[in-house]
DSSP file (Angstrom, degrees, kcal/mol; ACC not computed):
  #  RESIDUE AA STRUCTURE BP1 BP2  ACC     N-H-->O    O-->H-N    N-H-->O    O-->H-N    TCO  KAPPA ALPHA  PHI   PSI    X-CA   Y-CA   Z-CA
    1    1 A M              0   0    0      0, 0.0     2,-0.6     0, 0.0    79,-0.2   0.000 360.0 360.0 360.0 138.7   27.2  123.7  132.4
    2    2 A T  B     +a   80   0A   0     77,-2.0    79,-1.6    76,-0.1     0, 0.0  -0.922 360.0 167.5-109.4 123.0   27.5  125.7  129.2
    3    3 A V        -     0   0    0     -2,-0.6    79,-0.1    77,-0.2    77,-0.0  -0.996  45.4 -98.9-130.4 136.4   26.6  124.0  126.0
    4    4 A P        -     0   0    0      0, 0.0     5,-0.1     0, 0.0    -2,-0.0  -0.297  25.6-152.9 -54.3 134.4   26.1  125.8  122.7
    5    5 A A        +     0   0    0      3,-0.0    -3,-0.0     2,-0.0     0, 0.0   0.239  48.8 134.7 -94.0  12.9   22.4  126.3  122.2
    6    6 A D    >   -     0   0    0      1,-0.2     3,-2.1     2,-0.1     0, 0.0  -0.469  53.8-146.3 -66.3 121.7   22.8  126.4  118.4
    7    7 A P  T 3  S+     0   0    0      0, 0.0    -1,-0.2     0, 0.0    -2,-0.0   0.663  97.0  68.7 -64.9 -12.1   20.2  124.3  116.7
    8    8 A G  T 3  S+     0   0    0      2,-0.0     3,-0.1     3,-0.0    -2,-0.1   0.446  73.8 117.4 -83.0  -0.1   22.8  123.5  114.1
    9    9 A Q  S <  S-     0   0    0     -3,-2.1    57,-0.0     1,-0.1     3,-0.0  -0.338  77.3 -94.8 -66.5 150.6   24.8  121.5  116.7
   10   10 A P        -     0   0    0      0, 0.0    56,-0.2     0, 0.0    -1,-0.1  -0.305  19.1-144.6 -66.6 148.7   25.2  117.8  115.8
   11   11 A G  S    S+     0   0    0      1,-0.1    55,-2.7    54,-0.1    56,-0.4   0.892  90.2  39.9 -76.0 -42.1   22.8  115.3  117.3
   12   12 A L  E    S-D   65   0B   0     53,-0.3     2,-0.3    54,-0.1    -1,-0.1  -0.873  73.6-176.1-108.2 141.7   25.5  112.6  117.7
   13   13 A V  E     -D   64   0B   0     51,-3.0    51,-2.4    -2,-0.4     2,-0.6  -0.922  28.0-122.3-132.4 159.5   29.1  113.4  118.8
   14   14 A F  E     -DE  63  45B   0     31,-3.2    31,-2.0    -2,-0.3    49,-0.2  -0.918  35.5-171.5-102.3 116.0   32.3  111.5  119.2
   15   15 A A  E     -D   62   0B   0     47,-2.9    47,-2.0    -2,-0.6     2,-0.6  -0.865  32.4-110.3-112.3 140.9   33.5  111.8  122.8
   16   16 A P  E     +D   61   0B   0      0, 0.0    15,-3.0     0, 0.0     2,-0.3  -0.584  67.6 135.5 -66.3 117.5   36.7  110.6  124.3
   17   17 A A  E     -F   30   0C   0     43,-1.1    13,-0.2    -2,-0.6    11,-0.0  -0.979  38.8-160.6-160.3 162.4   35.5  107.8  126.5
   18   18 A R  E     -F   29   0C   0     11,-1.7    11,-3.1    -2,-0.3     2,-0.1  -0.982  32.5 -99.3-148.6 155.6   36.1  104.2  127.5
   19   19 A P  E     -F   28   0C   0      0, 0.0     2,-0.3     0, 0.0     9,-0.2  -0.412  33.5-170.6 -75.4 153.0   33.9  101.5  129.1
   20   20 A R  E     -F   27   0C   0      7,-2.4     7,-3.4    -2,-0.1     2,-0.5  -0.982   8.8-162.2-144.0 132.4   34.0  100.8  132.8
   21   21 A A  E     +F   26   0C   0     -2,-0.3     2,-0.3     5,-0.2     5,-0.2  -0.968  24.2 154.6-114.4 127.3   32.4   97.9  134.7
   22   22 A E  E >   -F   25   0C   0      3,-2.3     3,-2.0    -2,-0.5    -2,-0.1  -0.961  63.0  -2.7-154.6 131.5   32.0   98.3  138.5
   23   23 A G  T 3  S-     0   0    0     -2,-0.3     3,-0.1     1,-0.3    -1,-0.0   0.826 128.6 -54.2  58.8  33.8   29.6   96.8  141.0
   24   24 A G  T 3  S+     0   0    0      1,-0.3     2,-0.3     0, 0.0    -1,-0.3   0.410 116.4 111.9  82.5  -4.4   27.7   94.9  138.3
   25   25 A R  E <   -F   22   0C   0     -3,-2.0    -3,-2.3     2,-0.0     2,-0.5  -0.755  56.2-148.9-102.4 149.9   27.1   98.1  136.3
   26   26 A Q  E     +F   21   0C   0     -2,-0.3     2,-0.2    -5,-0.2    -5,-0.2  -0.981  28.9 165.3-117.8 121.5   28.6   99.0  132.9
   27   27 A D  E     -F   20   0C   0     -7,-3.4    -7,-2.4    -2,-0.5     2,-0.5  -0.737  36.9-115.4-126.4 172.6   29.2  102.7  132.3
   28   28 A V  E     -F   19   0C   0     -2,-0.2     2,-0.6    -9,-0.2    34,-0.0  -0.957  23.4-151.1-109.1 131.4   31.0  105.0  130.0
   29   29 A V  E     -F   18   0C   0    -11,-3.1   -11,-1.7    -2,-0.5     2,-0.3  -0.920  11.4-147.4-104.4 116.8   33.7  107.1  131.5
   30   30 A Y  E     -F   17   0C   0     -2,-0.6     2,-0.8   -13,-0.2   -13,-0.3  -0.638  11.9-131.0 -83.4 140.8   34.2  110.4  129.6
   31   31 A E        -     0   0    0    -15,-3.0     2,-0.2    -2,-0.3    -1,-0.0  -0.822  25.9-164.3 -97.1 108.8   37.7  111.8  129.5
   32   32 A M        -     0   0    0     -2,-0.8     2,-0.3    10,-0.1    10,-0.2  -0.509   1.6-151.7 -90.1 160.0   37.8  115.4  130.5
   33   33 A R  E     -B   41   0A   0      8,-3.1     8,-3.2    -2,-0.2     2,-0.5  -0.930  13.6-121.3-131.2 153.2   40.6  117.8  129.9
   34   34 A R  E     -B   40   0A   0     -2,-0.3     6,-0.2     6,-0.2     5,-0.1  -0.815  23.2-139.6 -95.0 133.8   41.9  121.0  131.6
   35   35 A Q    >   -     0   0    0      4,-2.9     3,-2.5    -2,-0.5    -1,-0.0  -0.417  35.1 -98.4 -78.5 164.0   42.0  124.2  129.7
   36   36 A P  T 3  S+     0   0    0      0, 0.0    -1,-0.1     0, 0.0    -2,-0.0   0.798 127.0  55.6 -54.7 -28.5   45.0  126.5  130.1
   37   37 A D  T 3  S-     0   0    0      2,-0.1    -3,-0.0     1,-0.0     0, 0.0   0.427 123.6-105.2 -85.6   2.8   42.9  128.6  132.6
   38   38 A G  S <  S+     0   0    0     -3,-2.5     2,-0.2     1,-0.3    -1,-0.0   0.335  71.8 145.2  93.5  -7.1   42.2  125.4  134.7
   39   39 A T        -     0   0    0     -5,-0.1    -4,-2.9     1,-0.1     2,-0.5  -0.444  48.3-130.2 -66.5 134.3   38.6  125.0  133.5
   40   40 A L  E     +B   34   0A   0     -6,-0.2    39,-1.8    -2,-0.2    40,-1.0  -0.767  37.6 170.3 -87.4 125.4   37.6  121.3  133.3
   41   41 A V  E     -Bc  33  80A   0     -8,-3.2    -8,-3.1    -2,-0.5    40,-0.2  -0.898  34.7-135.6-132.9 160.4   35.9  120.6  129.9
   42   42 A L  E     - c   0  81A   0     38,-1.9    40,-2.0    -2,-0.3     2,-0.4  -0.963  23.5-150.4-114.1 111.3   34.8  117.6  127.9
   43   43 A P  E     + c   0  82A   0      0, 0.0     2,-0.3     0, 0.0    40,-0.2  -0.679  19.4 179.3 -79.8 132.2   35.8  118.0  124.2
   44   44 A V  E     - c   0  83A   0     38,-3.2    40,-2.9    -2,-0.4     2,-0.4  -0.928  13.6-144.4-129.1 158.0   33.4  116.3  121.8
   45   45 A F  B     -E   14   0B   0    -31,-2.0   -31,-3.2    -2,-0.3    38,-0.1  -0.941  16.9-142.7-130.2 144.1   33.6  116.2  118.1
   46   46 A S  S    S+     0   0    0     -2,-0.4     2,-0.3   -33,-0.2   -34,-0.1   0.554  91.3  31.3 -80.8  -7.3   31.0  116.2  115.3
   47   47 A S  S  > S-     0   0    0    -33,-0.1     4,-1.7     1,-0.1   -33,-0.1  -0.986  74.4-125.8-145.6 156.5   33.1  113.7  113.3
   48   48 A L  H  > S+     0   0    0     -2,-0.3     4,-2.5     1,-0.2     5,-0.2   0.858 113.7  58.7 -67.4 -35.2   35.4  110.8  113.9
   49   49 A V  H  > S+     0   0    0      1,-0.2     4,-2.7     2,-0.2    -1,-0.2   0.924 104.9  50.4 -58.2 -44.6   38.0  112.5  111.7
   50   50 A G  H  > S+     0   0    0      2,-0.2     4,-2.2     1,-0.2    -1,-0.2   0.893 109.7  49.8 -61.9 -41.3   37.8  115.6  114.1
   51   51 A L  H  X>S+     0   0    0     -4,-1.7     4,-3.4     2,-0.2     5,-0.5   0.932 112.7  46.5 -63.5 -45.3   38.4  113.4  117.1
   52   52 A V  H  X5S+     0   0    0     -4,-2.5     4,-1.7     1,-0.2    -2,-0.2   0.905 113.3  49.0 -65.1 -41.6   41.4  111.6  115.6
   53   53 A E  H  <5S+     0   0    0     -4,-2.7    -1,-0.2    -5,-0.2    -2,-0.2   0.886 120.4  37.5 -63.5 -38.1   42.8  114.9  114.4
   54   54 A G  H  <5S+     0   0    0     -4,-2.2    -2,-0.2    -5,-0.2    -1,-0.2   0.884 134.0  17.9 -82.1 -40.5   42.4  116.5  117.9
   55   55 A L  H  <5S-     0   0    0     -4,-3.4    39,-0.4    -5,-0.2    -3,-0.2   0.486 108.6-105.8-117.1  -5.9   43.2  113.6  120.2
   56   56 A G    ><< -     0   0    0     -4,-1.7     3,-1.2    -5,-0.5    -1,-0.2  -0.059  33.5 -76.8  99.4 160.8   45.1  111.1  118.1
   57   57 A Q  T 3  S+     0   0    0      1,-0.2    60,-0.3    -4,-0.1    -1,-0.1   0.629 123.2  56.5 -72.3 -14.1   44.4  107.7  116.4
   58   58 A Y  T 3  S+     0   0    0     36,-0.4    -1,-0.2    -3,-0.2    37,-0.1   0.455  75.5 121.6 -96.8  -0.9   44.7  105.7  119.7
   59   59 A Q    <   -     0   0    0     -3,-1.2     2,-0.1    35,-0.2    -3,-0.1  -0.465  61.5-133.4 -66.7 120.0   42.0  107.7  121.6
   60   60 A P        +     0   0    0      0, 0.0   -43,-1.1     0, 0.0     2,-0.3  -0.458  36.8 177.6 -65.6 148.5   39.2  105.4  122.8
   61   61 A W  E     -D   16   0B   0    -45,-0.3     2,-0.4    -2,-0.1   -47,-0.1  -0.956  28.1-147.8-150.4 165.2   35.8  107.0  122.0
   62   62 A A  E     -D   15   0B   0    -47,-2.0   -47,-2.9    -2,-0.3     2,-0.7  -0.996  17.2-137.6-135.5 140.5   32.0  106.6  122.1
   63   63 A C  E     +D   14   0B   0     -2,-0.4   -49,-0.2   -49,-0.2   -51,-0.0  -0.891  43.6 154.7 -97.9 114.7   29.5  107.9  119.6
   64   64 A V  E     -D   13   0B   0    -51,-2.4   -51,-3.0    -2,-0.7     2,-0.1  -0.927  49.9 -86.1-139.4 157.6   26.6  109.3  121.7
   65   65 A P  E >>  -D   12   0B   0      0, 0.0     4,-1.8     0, 0.0     3,-0.6  -0.452  36.3-129.4 -63.9 138.0   23.8  111.9  121.5
   66   66 A L  H 3> S+     0   0    0    -55,-2.7     4,-2.3     1,-0.2     5,-0.2   0.884 109.1  54.0 -56.4 -40.8   25.1  115.3  122.5
   67   67 A D  H 3> S+     0   0    0    -56,-0.4     4,-1.9     1,-0.2    -1,-0.2   0.825 105.5  53.7 -67.2 -28.8   22.1  115.7  124.9
   68   68 A Q  H <> S+     0   0    0     -3,-0.6     4,-2.4     2,-0.2    -1,-0.2   0.890 108.3  50.2 -69.0 -39.3   23.0  112.4  126.6
   69   69 A V  H  X S+     0   0    0     -4,-1.8     4,-1.5     2,-0.2    -2,-0.2   0.946 112.2  46.0 -62.3 -48.5   26.6  113.7  127.2
   70   70 A T  H  < S+     0   0    0     -4,-2.3    -1,-0.2     1,-0.2    -2,-0.2   0.873 113.4  49.7 -65.7 -35.8   25.4  116.9  128.7
   71   71 A A  H >< S+     0   0    0     -4,-1.9     3,-1.4     1,-0.2    -1,-0.2   0.905 108.7  52.5 -67.7 -40.5   22.9  115.1  130.9
   72   72 A A  H 3< S+     0   0    0     -4,-2.4     3,-0.3     1,-0.3    -1,-0.2   0.807 113.5  44.0 -65.3 -28.4   25.5  112.6  132.1
   73   73 A L  T ><>S+     0   0    0     -4,-1.5     3,-1.1     1,-0.2     5,-0.6   0.169  78.7 113.8-100.9  17.1   27.8  115.5  133.1
   74   74 A G  T < 5 +     0   0    0     -3,-1.4    -1,-0.2     1,-0.3    -2,-0.1   0.487  48.1  91.5 -69.5  -2.6   25.0  117.6  134.7
   75   75 A G  T 3 5S-     0   0    0     -3,-0.3    -1,-0.3     1,-0.1    -2,-0.1   0.483 103.1-111.8 -74.1   0.0   26.5  117.2  138.2
   76   76 A G  T < 5S+     0   0    0     -3,-1.1    -2,-0.1     2,-0.2    -1,-0.1   0.504  86.0 118.8  87.6   2.5   28.5  120.4  137.8
   77   77 A R  T   5S+     0   0    0     -4,-0.2     2,-0.5     1,-0.1   -37,-0.1   0.766  72.3  54.5 -72.3 -22.5   31.9  118.7  137.6
   78   78 A V      < -     0   0    0     -5,-0.6   -37,-0.2     1,-0.1    -2,-0.2  -0.941  65.1-160.8-116.4 129.5   32.5  120.1  134.1
   79   79 A A  S    S+     0   0    0    -39,-1.8   -77,-2.0    -2,-0.5     2,-0.3   0.859  75.3  10.4 -74.7 -35.0   32.1  123.7  133.3
   80   80 A Q  E     -ac   2  41A   0    -40,-1.0   -38,-1.9   -79,-0.2     2,-0.6  -0.995  50.7-146.1-147.3 148.0   31.7  123.2  129.6
   81   81 A V  E     - c   0  42A   0    -79,-1.6     2,-0.5    -2,-0.3   -40,-0.0  -0.985  32.6-155.7-105.5 118.0   31.1  120.6  126.9
   82   82 A L  E     - c   0  43A   0    -40,-2.0   -38,-3.2    -2,-0.6     2,-0.5  -0.858   3.5-148.0-103.5 125.0   33.0  121.9  123.9
   83   83 A V  E    S- c   0  44A   0     -2,-0.5   -38,-0.2     1,-0.2    -2,-0.0  -0.803  78.2 -12.7 -93.1 126.0   32.0  120.9  120.4
   84   84 A D  S    S+     0   0    0    -40,-2.9    -1,-0.2    -2,-0.5   -39,-0.1   0.905  89.5 179.7  52.5  52.2   34.9  120.6  117.9
   85   85 A P        -     0   0    0      0, 0.0     2,-0.5     0, 0.0    -1,-0.1  -0.342  34.5-106.5 -78.3 162.6   37.5  122.4  120.0
   86   86 A Q        -     0   0    0     -2,-0.1     2,-0.4   -32,-0.0   -32,-0.0  -0.777  36.9-148.3 -82.3 130.6   41.1  123.1  119.1
   87   87 A I        -     0   0    0     -2,-0.5   -32,-0.0   -34,-0.1     0, 0.0  -0.880  20.4-109.6-106.2 133.3   43.3  120.8  121.2
   88   88 A D    >   -     0   0    0     -2,-0.4     3,-2.1     1,-0.2    -1,-0.0  -0.384  22.1-135.7 -57.4 127.0   46.7  121.9  122.3
   89   89 A P  T 3  S+     0   0    0      0, 0.0    -1,-0.2     0, 0.0    -2,-0.0   0.747 105.5  55.1 -59.5 -21.6   49.3  119.8  120.3
   90   90 A Q  T 3  S+     0   0    0      2,-0.0     3,-0.1     0, 0.0    -2,-0.1   0.479  82.9 118.5 -89.1  -2.8   51.2  119.3  123.5
   91   91 A A  S <  S-     0   0    0     -3,-2.1    -4,-0.0     1,-0.1   -58,-0.0  -0.254  77.2 -91.2 -64.3 151.3   48.2  117.8  125.3
   92   92 A W        -     0   0    0      1,-0.0     2,-0.3     0, 0.0    -1,-0.1  -0.327  49.3-175.2 -61.8 142.5   48.4  114.2  126.6
   93   93 A R        -     0   0    0     -3,-0.1   -37,-0.1   -34,-0.0     2,-0.0  -0.976  31.1 -98.3-138.2 152.1   47.2  111.6  124.2
   94   94 A W        -     0   0    0    -39,-0.4   -36,-0.4    -2,-0.3     2,-0.3  -0.384  42.1-157.7 -62.3 148.2   46.7  107.8  124.3
   95   95 A A     >  -     0   0    0    -37,-0.1     4,-1.7   -38,-0.1     3,-0.4  -0.805  32.9 -99.6-124.6 167.6   49.6  105.9  122.7
   96   96 A E  H  > S+     0   0    0     -2,-0.3     4,-2.0     1,-0.2     5,-0.1   0.891 123.8  53.7 -54.3 -42.3   49.8  102.4  121.3
   97   97 A A  H  > S+     0   0    0      1,-0.2     4,-1.3     2,-0.2    -1,-0.2   0.854 103.4  57.2 -63.7 -34.6   51.4  101.1  124.5
   98   98 A S  H  4 S+     0   0    0     -3,-0.4     4,-0.3     1,-0.2     3,-0.3   0.917 109.6  44.5 -61.6 -43.0   48.4  102.5  126.5
   99   99 A L  H >< S+     0   0    0     -4,-1.7     3,-1.0     1,-0.2    -1,-0.2   0.850 106.5  59.9 -70.3 -34.3   46.0  100.5  124.4
  100  100 A A  H 3< S+     0   0    0     -4,-2.0    -1,-0.2     1,-0.3    -2,-0.2   0.825 109.5  44.0 -62.8 -30.2   48.1   97.4  124.6
  101  101 A N  T 3< S+     0   0    0     -4,-1.3     2,-0.4    -3,-0.3    -1,-0.3   0.456  89.7 109.7 -93.2  -2.3   47.8   97.5  128.4
  102  102 A Y    <   -     0   0    0     -3,-1.0     9,-0.1    -4,-0.3    -3,-0.0  -0.604  49.8-164.7 -79.9 129.7   44.1   98.2  128.4
  103  103 A S        -     0   0    0     -2,-0.4    -2,-0.0     7,-0.1    -3,-0.0  -0.961  15.1-138.1-113.9 116.6   41.8   95.4  129.6
  104  104 A P        -     0   0    0      0, 0.0     3,-0.1     0, 0.0     6,-0.1  -0.349  31.3 -95.2 -69.3 154.2   38.2   95.8  128.8
  105  105 A P    >   -     0   0    0      0, 0.0     3,-2.0     0, 0.0   -83,-0.0  -0.254  58.0 -76.0 -61.6 156.3   35.6   94.8  131.4
  106  106 A P  T 3  S+     0   0    0      0, 0.0     3,-0.1     0, 0.0    -3,-0.0  -0.262 121.7  22.8 -54.1 137.4   34.2   91.3  131.2
  107  107 A G  T 3  S+     0   0    0      1,-0.3     2,-0.3    -3,-0.1     0, 0.0   0.445 103.2 106.5  85.2  -0.8   31.6   91.0  128.5
  108  108 A R  S <  S-     0   0    0     -3,-2.0    -1,-0.3    -4,-0.1     2,-0.2  -0.783  71.5-113.7-109.3 155.0   33.0   93.9  126.5
  109  109 A H        -     0   0    0     -2,-0.3    -1,-0.0     1,-0.1     0, 0.0  -0.549  36.9-104.0 -81.0 151.2   35.0   93.9  123.3
  110  110 A A        -     0   0    0     -2,-0.2    -1,-0.1     1,-0.1     3,-0.1  -0.283  45.1 -91.1 -65.7 159.3   38.6   95.0  123.4
  111  111 A L        -     0   0    0    -12,-0.2    -1,-0.1     1,-0.1   -93,-0.0  -0.328  60.5 -76.9 -66.0 157.2   39.4   98.4  122.0
  112  112 A P        -     0   0    0      0, 0.0    -1,-0.1     0, 0.0     3,-0.1  -0.186  53.4-108.2 -57.3 148.9   40.3   98.5  118.3
  113  113 A K    >   -     0   0    0      1,-0.2     3,-2.5    -3,-0.1     4,-0.4  -0.256  55.3 -60.3 -72.5 164.7   43.8   97.3  117.3
  114  114 A L  T 3  S+     0   0    0      1,-0.3    -1,-0.2     2,-0.1   -56,-0.1  -0.149 124.2   9.4 -46.1 129.8   46.6   99.7  116.2
  115  115 A G  T 3> S+     0   0    0     -3,-0.1     4,-2.7   -58,-0.1    -1,-0.3   0.374  90.7 116.2  82.4  -5.0   45.6  101.5  113.0
  116  116 A S  H <> S+     0   0    0     -3,-2.5     4,-2.6     2,-0.2     5,-0.1   0.868  76.4  50.4 -69.3 -33.5   42.0  100.4  113.0
  117  117 A V  H  > S+     0   0    0     -4,-0.4     4,-1.9   -60,-0.3    -1,-0.2   0.946 112.9  46.6 -65.8 -45.7   40.7  103.9  113.4
  118  118 A A  H  > S+     0   0    0      1,-0.2     4,-0.9     2,-0.2     7,-0.2   0.903 113.2  49.7 -60.4 -40.5   42.8  105.1  110.6
  119  119 A A  H  < S+     0   0    0     -4,-2.7     3,-0.4     1,-0.2    -1,-0.2   0.889 108.6  52.5 -65.4 -39.2   41.7  102.0  108.5
  120  120 A M  H  < S+     0   0    0     -4,-2.6    -1,-0.2     1,-0.2    -2,-0.2   0.861 112.9  45.6 -62.6 -34.7   38.0  102.9  109.4
  121  121 A L  H >< S-     0   0    0     -4,-1.9     3,-1.6     1,-0.3    -1,-0.2   0.610  92.6-162.4 -85.4 -12.6   38.6  106.4  108.1
  122  122 A G  G ><  -     0   0    0     -4,-0.9     3,-0.6    -3,-0.4    -1,-0.3  -0.460  67.9 -19.2  65.1-133.3   40.4  105.4  105.0
  123  123 A D  G 3  S+     0   0    0      1,-0.2    -1,-0.2    -2,-0.2    -4,-0.1   0.203 112.4  99.5 -92.1  16.2   42.4  108.3  103.5
  124  124 A Q  G <         0   0    0     -3,-1.6    -1,-0.2     1,-0.2    -2,-0.1   0.698 360.0 360.0 -76.7 -18.6   40.3  110.9  105.4
  125  125 A T    <         0   0    0     -3,-0.6    -1,-0.2    -7,-0.2    -2,-0.1   0.461 360.0 360.0 -89.6 360.0   43.0  111.3  108.2
């Protein structure tokens, strides 16, 4: 896995993710994307504004330490964790209808309602 070794990289990142409960365990499922060359990557963002700009306001996310993300993906399934990448405007994105059909695992809170990310960000988006 290739991760920038720049000491200026953020400690916490916003990753496209959603909760999953299975077999009594509660985990975070990171949403990976394919690059045009077929490489599987996990885009992460140093700000919530960046995540919303790149993946849209309906994208479920988790704020996690960058080193935790890279450790969780250490199995070699992902070639790169990309910090603040450019996302193809034509790439798939979550939509309002996707969130409406999402059922959180027992004991978890539902994902934010429509516009709540934008509301959290105020006029920053």
